[in-house]
C-alpha positions as CSV (number, residue, x, y, z in Angstrom):
1,M,9.4,62.3,-8.9
2,E,10.5,58.8,-7.8
3,D,6.9,57.6,-7.8
4,V,6.4,59.0,-11.3
5,F,9.7,57.3,-12.5
6,D,8.6,54.0,-11.0
7,I,5.2,54.1,-12.8
8,L,6.7,55.2,-16.1
9,A,9.5,52.6,-15.9
10,A,7.0,49.8,-15.1
11,K,4.8,50.7,-18.0
12,V,7.6,51.0,-20.5
13,L,9.2,47.8,-19.5
14,A,5.9,46.0,-19.5
15,G,5.2,47.4,-23.0
16,E,2.0,49.2,-21.9
17,A,3.3,52.9,-22.1
18,T,1.8,55.4,-24.4
19,E,4.0,57.4,-26.7
20,A,3.6,60.4,-24.4
21,E,4.7,58.3,-21.4
22,R,7.7,57.0,-23.3
23,S,8.7,60.6,-24.2
24,Q,8.2,61.6,-20.5
25,L,10.5,58.8,-19.3
26,Q,13.1,59.6,-22.0
27,S,13.1,63.3,-20.9
28,M,13.6,62.2,-17.3
29,L,16.5,59.9,-18.2
30,A,18.1,62.7,-20.3
31,R,18.2,65.0,-17.3
32,S,19.5,62.5,-14.7
33,D,22.6,60.3,-14.8
34,E,21.2,58.6,-11.6
35,L,17.9,57.7,-13.2
36,R,19.6,56.4,-16.4
37,A,21.8,54.1,-14.4
38,E,18.8,52.9,-12.3
39,F,16.6,52.3,-15.4
40,A,19.4,50.3,-17.0
41,A,19.6,48.1,-13.9
42,L,15.8,47.8,-13.8
43,Q,15.6,46.9,-17.5
44,S,18.2,44.1,-17.0
45,T,16.3,42.8,-13.9
46,W,13.0,43.0,-15.7
47,N,14.3,40.8,-18.6
48,S,15.6,38.3,-16.1
49,L,12.2,38.2,-14.3
50,K,10.3,37.6,-17.5
51,E,12.6,34.6,-18.2
52,A,11.7,33.4,-14.7
53,A,8.0,33.7,-15.3
54,P,7.5,29.9,-15.6
55,V,9.0,29.5,-12.2
56,I,6.5,32.0,-10.6
57,Q,3.6,30.5,-12.5
58,A,4.5,27.1,-11.2
59,Q,3.1,28.3,-7.8
60,T,-0.3,27.3,-9.2
61,A,0.8,23.7,-9.3
62,P,0.4,21.4,-6.3
63,S,2.8,22.5,-3.6
64,A,5.9,20.5,-2.8
65,E,8.1,20.7,0.2
66,I,11.4,22.6,-0.1
67,P,14.3,20.2,0.5
68,A,15.5,20.6,4.1
69,G,19.0,21.6,3.0
70,R,17.8,24.3,0.6
71,L,15.3,25.6,3.2
72,R,18.1,26.1,5.7
73,Q,20.2,27.9,3.1
74,L,17.2,30.3,2.3
75,Q,16.5,31.0,6.0
76,Q,20.2,31.7,6.6
77,A,20.4,34.0,3.6
78,V,17.5,36.1,5.0
79,R,19.0,36.2,8.5
80,D,22.4,37.3,7.1
81,S,20.9,40.1,5.0
82,P,22.3,43.5,6.1
83,L,18.9,45.1,5.8
84,A,17.3,42.4,8.0
85,A,20.0,42.8,10.6
86,A,19.7,46.6,10.6
87,S,15.9,46.4,10.9
88,A,16.2,44.0,13.9
89,S,18.8,46.1,15.7
90,G,17.3,49.5,14.9
91,K,20.7,50.6,13.5
92,R,21.1,53.0,10.6
93,V,21.7,51.3,7.3
94,S,25.0,52.2,5.7
95,P,25.0,54.5,2.6
96,H,25.9,51.6,0.4
97,N,22.9,49.5,1.7
98,Q,20.7,52.6,1.5
99,A,21.4,52.6,-2.2
100,E,20.6,48.9,-2.4
101,E,17.3,49.6,-0.5
102,S,16.4,52.4,-2.9
103,A,17.0,50.2,-5.9
104,S,14.9,47.5,-4.1
105,L,12.0,49.9,-3.7
106,S,12.1,50.8,-7.4
107,L,12.3,47.2,-8.2
108,V,9.2,46.6,-6.1
109,A,7.1,48.8,-8.4
110,I,8.2,46.8,-11.4
111,I,7.7,43.4,-9.7
112,R,4.3,44.6,-8.3
113,H,3.1,45.4,-11.8
114,W,4.4,42.2,-13.3
115,L,2.8,40.0,-10.5
116,Q,-0.5,41.9,-10.9
117,Q,-0.5,41.0,-14.6
118,W,0.1,37.3,-13.7
119,S,-2.2,37.0,-10.7
120,G,-5.0,39.3,-11.8
121,D,-4.5,41.5,-8.7
122,S,-5.8,44.6,-10.3
123,Q,-6.4,46.3,-6.9
124,G,-2.6,46.4,-6.2
125,L,-3.0,44.3,-3.0
126,V,0.3,42.5,-3.5
127,S,2.3,43.4,-0.4
128,V,5.6,45.1,-0.4
129,A,7.0,42.4,1.9
130,L,6.0,39.7,-0.6
131,L,7.5,41.6,-3.5
132,R,10.8,42.2,-1.6
133,G,10.8,38.5,-0.7
134,V,10.2,37.5,-4.4
135,A,13.0,39.8,-5.5
136,G,15.4,38.7,-2.8
137,V,14.8,34.9,-3.4
138,F,14.9,35.4,-7.2
139,I,18.3,37.2,-7.0
140,W,19.7,34.7,-4.5
141,L,18.6,31.7,-6.5
142,N,20.2,33.1,-9.6
143,Q,23.6,33.4,-8.0
144,P,26.3,30.8,-8.8
145,E,25.8,27.5,-7.0
146,A,29.3,27.2,-5.4
147,G,28.8,29.0,-2.1
148,R,26.5,31.5,-3.8
149,I,29.4,33.8,-4.5
150,V,28.9,36.3,-7.3
151,E,31.5,35.7,-10.0
152,S,32.9,38.3,-12.4
153,P,30.9,38.8,-15.6
154,S,32.0,36.8,-18.7
155,T,34.8,38.4,-20.6
156,D,33.5,37.0,-23.9
157,P,32.4,39.8,-26.3
158,V,28.7,40.2,-26.7
159,A,28.9,43.0,-29.2
160,H,31.2,45.8,-30.5
161,L,30.2,49.5,-30.3
162,L,31.3,52.0,-32.9
163,V,30.7,55.6,-31.9
164,N,29.7,57.7,-34.9
165,Q,28.9,60.9,-33.1
166,G,29.3,62.2,-29.6
167,R,30.2,59.9,-26.8
168,V,28.7,56.8,-25.2
169,E,28.9,55.9,-21.5
170,V,29.3,52.3,-20.5
171,R,28.9,51.1,-16.9
172,R,30.8,47.9,-16.1
173,R,30.9,46.4,-12.6
174,G,30.1,49.7,-11.1
175,Q,32.8,51.6,-13.1
176,L,31.8,54.3,-15.5
177,L,33.7,54.1,-18.8
178,T,33.5,56.4,-21.8
179,A,33.5,55.0,-25.3
180,V,34.7,57.7,-27.8
181,A,35.6,55.6,-30.8
182,A,35.2,51.8,-30.5
183,F,34.3,49.7,-27.5
184,T,33.8,46.0,-26.9
185,L,30.8,45.2,-24.8
186,R,30.5,42.4,-22.2
187,A,27.3,40.7,-20.9
188,G,26.9,42.8,-17.8
189,D,27.5,46.2,-19.5
190,Q,24.9,49.0,-19.3
191,I,25.0,51.5,-22.1
192,Q,23.8,55.1,-22.0
193,L,23.7,57.2,-25.2
194,P,23.2,61.0,-24.4
195,S,21.2,63.2,-26.7
196,E,22.8,63.9,-30.1
197,S,25.0,60.8,-29.8
198,E,25.0,58.0,-32.5
199,A,26.6,54.6,-32.5
200,T,26.5,51.3,-34.4
201,V,26.4,48.0,-32.6
202,I,28.0,45.0,-34.3
203,A,26.8,41.7,-32.9
204,P,27.2,38.0,-34.1
205,D,23.9,38.3,-36.0
206,G,24.3,41.6,-37.7
207,D,24.4,45.3,-36.9
208,V,22.0,48.1,-35.8
209,R,22.3,51.9,-35.6
210,L,21.5,53.6,-32.3
211,R,20.6,57.2,-31.6
212,G,20.5,59.0,-28.2
213,P,19.0,59.6,-25.8
214,R,18.8,55.9,-24.9
215,T,19.6,53.6,-22.0
216,T,20.0,49.9,-22.6
217,T,22.1,46.8,-21.9
218,A,24.6,44.8,-24.0
219,L,22.4,41.7,-23.9
220,D,19.4,43.7,-25.0
221,L,21.4,45.2,-27.9
222,A,22.5,41.8,-29.0
223,A,18.9,40.6,-29.0
224,E,17.8,43.7,-30.9
225,V,20.5,43.0,-33.6
226,R,19.3,39.4,-33.8
227,A,15.8,40.6,-34.5
228,S,16.8,43.0,-37.2
229,N,19.6,40.9,-38.7
230,R,20.7,43.5,-41.2
231,L,24.3,42.8,-41.8
232,T,24.9,40.9,-45.1
233,N,27.8,38.5,-44.9
234,Q,29.2,36.3,-47.7
235,P,29.2,32.5,-47.1
236,G,32.4,31.3,-45.5
237,Q,33.8,34.8,-45.0
238,A,31.0,35.6,-42.4
239,S,32.0,32.7,-40.3
240,A,35.6,33.7,-40.2
241,L,34.6,37.3,-39.3
242,Q,32.3,36.1,-36.5
243,L,35.1,33.9,-35.1
244,A,37.5,36.7,-35.1
245,L,35.1,39.2,-33.5
246,F,33.4,37.1,-30.9
247,Q,35.6,34.1,-30.0
248,P,37.1,34.2,-26.5
249,V,40.7,35.3,-26.7
250,P,42.2,32.0,-25.5
251,E,40.3,30.2,-28.3
252,L,41.5,32.5,-31.1
253,L,44.8,30.6,-31.6
254,K,43.0,27.4,-32.4
255,S,40.1,28.9,-34.3
256,G,41.5,28.2,-37.7
257,L,41.8,31.9,-38.6
258,L,45.5,31.5,-39.5
259,V,45.9,30.2,-43.1
260,T,48.9,28.0,-43.7
261,T,51.0,29.1,-46.7
262,R,53.6,27.2,-48.6
263,S,56.3,29.8,-48.4
264,A,56.7,33.3,-47.1
265,Q,58.5,36.2,-48.8
266,S,61.3,37.9,-47.0
267,I,59.6,41.3,-47.4
268,P,55.9,40.8,-46.5
269,L,53.4,42.9,-48.5
270,Y,50.3,44.2,-46.8
271,S,48.7,46.4,-49.4
272,P,47.7,46.0,-52.2
273,N,47.4,42.2,-51.8
274,G,45.3,39.9,-54.0
275,A,42.8,42.5,-55.1
276,T,42.2,46.2,-54.6
277,A,39.3,48.4,-55.2
278,S,41.5,51.5,-55.5
279,M,43.1,52.7,-58.7
280,T,45.7,54.6,-56.6
281,P,46.2,52.1,-53.7
282,L,48.2,52.7,-50.6
283,I,51.4,50.6,-50.9
284,L,52.4,49.1,-47.5
285,W,54.9,46.5,-46.6
286,K,56.8,45.3,-43.5
287,A,60.0,47.3,-43.4
288,E,63.1,46.9,-41.2
289,P,64.2,49.9,-39.2
290,G,66.7,52.1,-40.9
291,K,66.2,50.5,-44.4
292,T,64.8,52.0,-47.6
293,Y,63.2,50.2,-50.5
294,D,62.9,50.4,-54.3
295,L,59.5,49.7,-55.8
296,Q,58.4,48.9,-59.4
297,I,54.8,48.2,-60.6
298,T,54.4,46.8,-64.1
299,D,51.2,46.2,-66.2
300,E,50.9,42.5,-66.9
301,F,48.3,43.0,-69.6
302,D,50.1,45.8,-71.5
303,S,53.8,45.6,-71.7
304,A,53.9,49.0,-73.5
305,T,52.7,50.8,-70.4
306,P,55.7,52.5,-68.6
307,P,56.3,51.0,-65.2
308,W,55.7,53.0,-62.0
309,T,59.0,53.2,-60.1
310,V,60.2,54.9,-56.9
311,S,63.6,54.6,-55.1
312,A,64.7,54.8,-51.5
313,A,61.1,54.7,-50.2
314,T,59.7,53.8,-46.8
315,P,56.2,52.6,-46.1
316,P,53.5,53.6,-46.6
317,V,53.8,55.0,-50.1
318,E,50.7,57.0,-51.1
319,F,50.3,56.3,-54.8
320,A,48.6,59.6,-55.6
321,K,51.3,61.6,-53.8
322,V,54.4,60.2,-55.6
323,E,55.6,63.1,-57.7
324,A,56.7,60.9,-60.7
325,W,53.3,59.2,-60.8
326,K,51.2,62.4,-60.8
327,G,48.3,62.1,-63.4
328,R,48.7,58.3,-63.7
329,T,46.4,55.6,-62.2
330,L,46.1,51.9,-62.5
331,A,43.5,50.6,-64.9
332,R,40.3,48.9,-63.8
333,D,40.1,45.1,-64.2
334,G,43.9,45.0,-64.6
335,L,46.7,42.7,-63.4
336,Y,49.9,44.1,-62.0
337,R,53.2,42.9,-60.7
338,L,54.8,44.7,-57.8
339,R,58.5,44.3,-57.1
340,I,60.0,45.3,-53.8
341,S,63.7,45.2,-52.8
342,E,66.0,46.8,-50.3
343,T,67.8,49.8,-51.8
344,G,71.0,48.7,-53.4
345,R,70.4,45.0,-52.8
346,P,68.6,43.6,-55.9
347,L,69.0,40.0,-54.5
348,T,66.4,40.8,-51.8
349,T,63.7,41.4,-54.5
350,C,60.2,40.0,-53.7
351,E,57.5,39.9,-56.3
352,Y,53.7,40.0,-55.9
353,T,50.8,40.1,-58.3
354,F,47.5,41.8,-57.6
355,R,44.5,42.8,-59.6
356,T,42.3,45.8,-59.7
357,M,38.5,45.5,-59.4
358,K,36.4,46.0,-62.6
359,D,33.9,48.3,-60.8
360,G,36.4,49.8,-58.4
361,G,34.5,48.4,-55.4
362,A,31.7,50.0,-53.3
363,P,32.0,53.7,-52.5
364,S,33.8,54.7,-49.3
365,L,31.8,55.6,-46.3
366,G,33.6,59.0,-46.1
367,A,36.2,60.6,-43.9
368,T,33.6,61.6,-41.1
369,T,32.6,58.0,-40.6
370,N,34.4,55.6,-38.2
371,P,37.1,54.0,-40.4
372,L,36.3,50.6,-38.8
373,H,32.9,50.8,-40.6
374,E,34.9,50.8,-43.9
375,V,37.0,47.8,-42.8
376,L,33.8,45.8,-42.0
377,R,32.3,46.8,-45.3
378,I,35.4,45.6,-47.2
379,L,35.4,42.3,-45.3
380,T,31.7,41.6,-45.9
381,T,31.8,42.4,-49.6
382,A,32.8,39.8,-52.2
383,P,35.4,39.6,-53.3
384,S,37.1,40.7,-50.1
385,C,40.0,43.1,-50.7
386,V,41.9,42.2,-47.5
387,G,44.8,44.3,-48.5
388,D,42.6,47.4,-48.6
389,A,41.2,46.5,-45.2
390,L,44.7,46.0,-43.8
391,A,45.8,49.4,-45.2
392,I,43.2,51.1,-43.1
393,L,43.8,49.0,-40.0
394,L,47.6,49.7,-40.0
395,T,47.1,53.5,-40.4
396,L,44.4,54.1,-37.7
397,P,44.7,56.8,-35.1
398,P,45.8,55.5,-31.7
399,E,42.3,55.6,-30.1
400,L,41.1,53.2,-32.7
401,A,44.2,51.2,-33.3
402,E,44.4,50.1,-29.7
403,S,40.7,49.1,-29.5
404,E,39.9,45.4,-29.1
405,L,37.7,45.5,-32.3
406,S,40.7,46.8,-34.3
407,L,42.9,44.0,-32.9
408,R,40.4,41.4,-33.7
409,L,40.0,42.6,-37.3
410,K,43.8,42.7,-37.7
411,L,43.9,39.1,-36.4
412,M,41.4,38.0,-39.1
413,V,43.3,39.8,-42.0
414,F,46.7,38.7,-40.9
415,G,45.3,35.2,-40.6
416,Q,43.8,35.3,-44.1
417,L,47.2,36.4,-45.5
418,G,49.0,33.7,-43.7
419,Q,51.2,36.3,-41.8
420,Q,52.0,34.2,-38.8
421,D,54.5,36.6,-37.1
422,D,52.0,39.5,-37.3
423,F,49.2,37.2,-36.2
424,D,51.2,36.1,-33.2
425,G,52.1,39.8,-32.5
426,V,48.4,40.8,-32.4
427,I,47.6,38.0,-30.0
428,S,50.3,39.3,-27.6
429,D,48.7,42.8,-27.8
430,F,45.4,41.7,-26.2
431,Q,45.0,42.9,-22.6
432,P,43.0,41.3,-19.9
433,V,39.5,42.7,-19.6
434,P,39.0,44.7,-16.4
């Protein structure tokens, strides 16, 4: 079975597999977690080896001596190898190193196929020893320079994964994580979508829909999105969204996301704010514990329209569920004034104006879809109804509300609204990446 897997993996990665061979490999991966993890590692290594092709091809150029210092380092690296030491002493290799040796043997099949393509060795005469040497030197040369110590993977986001159906497994630094709603991917992550699972990948260049069974890597997904480039962003807004979603956390404070406003109201309004696509919008504001509030909405275009009023309310207020407002909605393409004050304290009144969209906005993606899809749709549609986006973000279930993607989207919206206290609060909610 291992030989079959090696052959199929080599053909698929080299782009020479038939449809039947691809299906056979997918079937094997669907039945074995071990093979899925191994294929993901091989896929990542294969991509790196392809990038290193010019180095290998340079062997046809006139030879040059390896600098003495580098030669001594290479020789010492080989001598220090646990596999080399075990072979010389006749000792049994530890289970950990056995796993490394197994992965090396599978890698041999891939490298053998690749070198045959380059060298024309159609008889398969490239020796196992040579292949292992190439793999070992390649991996060693691609370690960090300082002492050749492997550093932790970058914590910068490569992409964000929205799980639409089922679950998605992510392997990070040897740890298996399960993404059930939203997950932020890093450069070294390996992703496995079991059968019947679906997800959407959001990358700096757009988005792409995935269906299982499938095994891939975060970097490959980002490259796939770059090739398809299907997300339509509005000029200006797109750059702000990309900054919010993919900027390293330490850089977010100086990324220009926070808009400076001339003055701040004592009762900050979240929704509706500026414009809304809903004729029965969720009314949401920043309330103080233990206090209630009085609301009044008036039609600025038609003074004869009776105002919408409610007393002693706490946020959020669902427009359609207020008993006194039953059967009434806002008008399309309208302008409205919202007054909020603490109950019994009219001097605390804050006033906001907002407008309703002429066409009511694009249709919702539906209750069965990940709500963060709807937030992204709102923020990439002109004009952007940031209050509508914030209304969703502030009422998410815990598994989504605590995700890094949700925090980054809140950061963008609070920044757009100039809500500095809330912006700073979201920054403090970010946790170090494991």
